[in-house]
C-alpha positions in Angstrom: 34.3 -4.3 -22.2 32.4 -1.5 -20.1 33.2 -1.2 -16.4 30.4 -3.1 -14.6 28.0 -1.1 -12.6 27.8 -1.6 -9.1 24.8 -2.9 -7.6 22.7 -0.2 -5.3 22.9 -1.2 -1.8 19.8 -2.4 0.1 18.8 -0.1 3.1 19.5 -3.0 5.4 23.3 -3.1 3.7 23.2 0.8 4.5 22.2 0.5 7.8 18.6 2.2 7.4 15.7 0.6 8.9 12.9 -0.7 6.5 10.5 1.8 5.3 6.6 1.0 6.7 3.5 2.9 6.0 3.5 4.1 9.4 6.8 6.0 8.9 5.5 7.6 5.7 2.3 8.3 7.0 3.9 10.2 9.9 6.6 12.3 7.9 3.5 13.2 5.8 1.8 14.4 8.7 5.2 16.4 9.9 5.2 17.7 6.4 1.9 19.1 6.4 2.4 20.7 9.8 5.7 22.4 8.8 4.2 23.5 4.9 0.7 22.7 4.7 -1.4 19.8 3.0 -0.9 20.8 -0.6 3.1 22.2 -0.4 4.8 18.9 -0.1 6.1 16.5 -3.0 6.3 12.8 -3.0 9.9 13.7 -3.8 10.4 15.7 -0.5 8.2 13.2 1.5 10.5 10.4 0.2 14.1 12.6 1.2 12.6 12.5 4.7 12.5 8.8 4.9 15.7 8.5 3.1 14.2 6.2 0.4 12.9 7.0 -3.1 9.6 8.0 -4.4 9.1 4.6 -5.9 9.0 3.2 -2.3 6.2 5.4 -1.3 4.1 4.5 -4.4 5.3 0.4 -3.3 4.0 0.8 0.1 0.8 3.5 0.1 0.3 4.7 -3.8 0.2 7.8 -5.4 0.2 11.2 -3.3 -3.2 11.1 -3.4 -3.7 8.2 -1.4 -0.7 9.5 1.2 -3.2 12.5 1.9 -6.1 10.2 2.3 -4.1 8.6 5.1 -2.8 11.9 6.4 -6.2 13.0 6.7 -7.4 10.1 8.4 -4.5 10.5 10.7 -5.8 14.1 11.5 -9.4 13.2 12.0 -8.4 10.5 14.8 -7.1 13.3 16.6 -10.4 15.1 16.9 -12.1 14.6 20.3 -15.6 13.4 20.2 -17.9 15.2 22.9 -19.9 12.8 25.2 -23.3 12.1 23.4 -25.3 12.7 26.9 -25.1 16.4 25.7 -27.6 18.7 24.0 -27.0 18.5 20.4 -26.1 22.2 20.2 -23.8 21.7 23.0 -22.3 19.0 21.8 -21.7 20.7 17.9 -19.9 23.8 20.1 -17.4 21.6 21.6 -16.9 19.1 18.7 -16.3 22.4 16.5 -13.8 24.1 18.9 -11.9 21.1 18.9 -11.9 20.7 15.3 -10.1 24.2 15.3 -7.7 23.4 17.8 -6.5 20.1 15.7 -7.1 21.7 12.4 -5.2 24.8 12.7 -1.8 22.4 13.5 -2.2 21.2 9.7 -2.9 24.0 7.1 -4.9 22.7 4.3 -6.5 19.7 6.0 -9.5 22.3 6.7 -10.4 23.2 3.0 -10.2 19.2 2.2 -12.5 18.3 4.7 -15.2 21.1 3.5 -15.0 20.1 0.0 -14.9 16.4 0.4 -15.7 15.8 4.1 -13.4 13.1 6.0 -12.8 9.6 5.0 -15.4 7.0 5.8 -12.9 5.2 7.5 -12.0 7.8 10.5 -15.0 10.3 10.0 -18.1 7.4 9.8 -18.5 7.3 13.6 -18.3 10.9 14.2 -20.8 11.5 11.3 -23.0 8.6 12.5 -23.3 10.5 15.9 -23.5 13.7 14.7 -26.3 13.0 12.5 -28.3 10.7 15.1 -28.2 13.4 17.9 -30.0 15.6 15.1 -32.5 13.1 14.5 -33.5 12.4 18.0 -33.4 16.3 18.2 -36.2 16.3 16.0 -34.5 17.5 12.7 -36.1 14.3 10.7 -35.2 14.3 6.9 -33.1 17.7 7.5 -30.4 16.0 10.0 -28.2 15.0 7.2 -28.1 18.3 5.2 -28.1 20.2 8.6 -24.7 18.0 10.0 -23.3 18.8 6.3 -23.8 22.6 6.9 -22.6 23.0 10.1 -19.4 21.3 9.7 -18.4 22.5 6.3 -19.4 26.1 7.8 -16.6 25.4 10.5 -14.4 24.0 8.2 -14.4 26.7 5.4 -13.7 29.2 8.4 -10.6 27.3 9.7 -9.5 26.9 6.0 -9.9 30.9 5.5 -7.7 31.2 8.6 -4.9 29.0 7.0 -5.2 31.4 4.0 -4.9 34.7 6.2 -2.0 33.3 7.8 0.1 33.1 4.7 -0.8 36.6 3.2 -0.8 38.9 6.7 1.2 41.7 4.7 -1.4 42.0 2.6 -4.3 42.0 5.5 -2.2 44.5 6.7 -2.4 47.0 3.7 -6.1 46.7 3.2 -6.5 47.2 7.0 -5.1 50.3 6.3 -7.3 50.8 3.3 -10.7 50.3 5.0 -9.6 52.7 7.8 -9.5 55.6 5.3 -13.4 55.1 5.3 -14.0 56.0 8.7 -15.3 59.5 8.3 -17.4 58.8 5.1 -20.7 59.8 6.1 -21.8 59.3 2.3 -20.5 55.6 2.9 -22.1 54.7 6.3 -21.5 51.1 5.8 -17.5 51.3 4.8 -17.3 53.8 7.7 -18.5 51.5 9.9 -16.0 48.8 8.8 -13.4 51.3 9.1 -14.1 52.1 12.8 -14.2 47.9 13.4 -11.1 47.4 11.7 -9.6 50.8 13.7 -11.0 49.5 17.0 -9.0 46.3 16.2 -5.7 47.5 14.8 -5.1 49.5 18.0 -5.3 46.8 20.1 -2.7 43.3 19.3 -4.6 41.5 21.5 -7.8 41.8 19.5 -5.6 40.9 16.4 -4.7 37.9 17.6 -8.4 37.1 18.9 -10.0 38.0 16.0 -10.2 34.9 13.9 -11.3 32.6 17.2 -13.9 35.3 17.4 -14.9 35.3 13.7 -15.0 31.5 14.0 -17.3 31.5 16.8 -19.7 34.1 15.6 -20.1 31.9 12.6 -20.5 28.8 14.0 -22.9 30.0 16.9 -25.1 32.0 14.1 -25.0 28.7 12.1 -26.3 26.7 15.3 -28.7 29.5 15.7 -30.2 28.9 12.0 -30.6 25.4 13.0 -32.7 25.9 15.9 -34.7 28.3 14.5 -35.3 25.6 11.6 -36.1 22.9 14.6 -38.7 25.2 15.9 -40.2 25.4 12.7 -40.2 21.9 12.0 -41.8 21.1 16.0 -44.6 23.4 15.1 -44.9 21.7 11.8 -45.0 18.2 13.5 -47.5 19.7 16.1 -50.5 20.7 12.9 -50.2 17.1 11.8 
């Protein structure tokens, strides 16, 4: 006769607390902060809660189901400005907070740029943002205008996520572009070389580069929306 196999001990018998959805999500959020949203596996997550991947499947579902809950958690960290603010100021404050929060969780901004937030958590923000644009006079443009500015902001945050991973390559590229500074036959590249050299020589400007780039992108996007709003109002006046 074979040796009878010993039954696996329960978590309670092993002195471990019961696994909860909240615990799974908290550890998934922590993994996302540590390694990025797309760089951890269910097996790694299971190890964090001292359980098997099957336990995660039982409580939540597959990896995408866990990711959806991570997105929900992160979006709920965002601060929504008062709706009494003018639309442009409201979006400026909202997107500044997006950058502050999303930079803590690499990979989340890319997901939001591609798919938007889950309606369970993003719905109230979307409703208020679109409503402010409607009240400002964007009319049928309101939904597209909202999507453009939010996607633009998330794309630039996602770009920053990638750049932080390839700092060495960025340094090599910076040296290459600085070599064009004296090329009078290539004035565009010479201007880029001067720009890069001016930043590279000042560590504090290097540290602020992505902040400045983000602000420039968002403000120019809002400029375009403001121009569009002016044309929509002119069109309404002629009707």
